[in-house]
C-alpha positions in Angstrom: 31.8 10.6 31.2 35.0 12.6 32.4 37.8 10.2 33.6 37.9 10.7 37.6 41.4 8.9 38.1 43.9 10.7 39.9 47.2 9.7 38.1 49.7 11.9 40.1 50.8 12.3 43.5 50.0 15.7 45.0 53.8 16.5 45.2 54.4 15.4 41.7 54.6 17.9 38.6 53.4 17.6 35.3 56.1 17.0 32.4 57.0 19.6 30.1 56.0 17.2 27.2 52.3 17.0 29.0 51.9 20.9 28.4 53.4 20.6 24.9 50.5 18.2 24.0 47.9 20.8 25.7 49.5 23.4 23.2 49.2 21.2 20.4 45.8 20.2 21.0 44.7 24.0 21.1 46.7 24.6 17.8 45.1 21.9 16.2 41.5 21.8 17.7 39.8 22.6 14.5 41.4 19.6 12.9 40.5 17.7 15.9 36.8 18.7 15.9 36.6 17.2 12.1 37.5 14.0 13.4 37.0 13.6 16.6 33.7 15.5 17.2 31.8 15.0 20.7 34.5 12.3 21.6 37.1 12.0 24.4 40.6 12.1 23.1 43.8 11.0 25.1 47.0 12.8 23.5 50.7 11.6 24.0 53.5 13.3 22.5 51.3 15.2 19.9 49.3 12.5 18.6 46.1 11.2 19.5 46.5 7.4 21.2 43.0 6.7 22.0 39.4 8.3 21.5 35.6 7.3 22.0 32.4 8.6 23.5 33.9 7.3 27.2 37.5 7.0 28.4 37.5 4.5 31.0 39.7 4.6 34.3 41.4 1.4 33.2 42.3 2.8 29.8 43.6 5.7 31.2 45.9 3.8 33.5 47.0 1.8 30.4 47.8 4.8 28.6 49.7 6.0 31.7 51.7 2.8 32.0 52.4 3.2 28.2 53.5 6.6 27.9 55.3 6.9 31.5 53.2 9.9 32.2 49.3 11.1 32.3 48.2 11.5 28.9 46.2 14.8 28.0 42.6 14.1 28.0 40.2 16.6 26.5 36.7 16.6 25.1 36.2 17.9 21.4 32.9 19.7 20.9 31.3 19.4 17.6 30.8 23.1 17.7 31.7 26.2 19.5 29.5 26.8 22.4 28.8 30.2 23.8 27.7 30.0 27.6 
């Protein structure tokens, strides 16, 4: 289930650390796939801080409060899919 919460106000910009996490997740996708296949992961400061078949809005809000910024949330597919 894709998280639905809007963690930022429209006028706010995502911090550079969010984009660093995005880059890190792409660079380490194969390693993430081995450990977190078919799961949602939340990444903060280049570390997986939560994972599971679902990430609830409550968990996402908790991560926001803990990290001080929105976590990067990604679904890790078990295999490459060609559409």
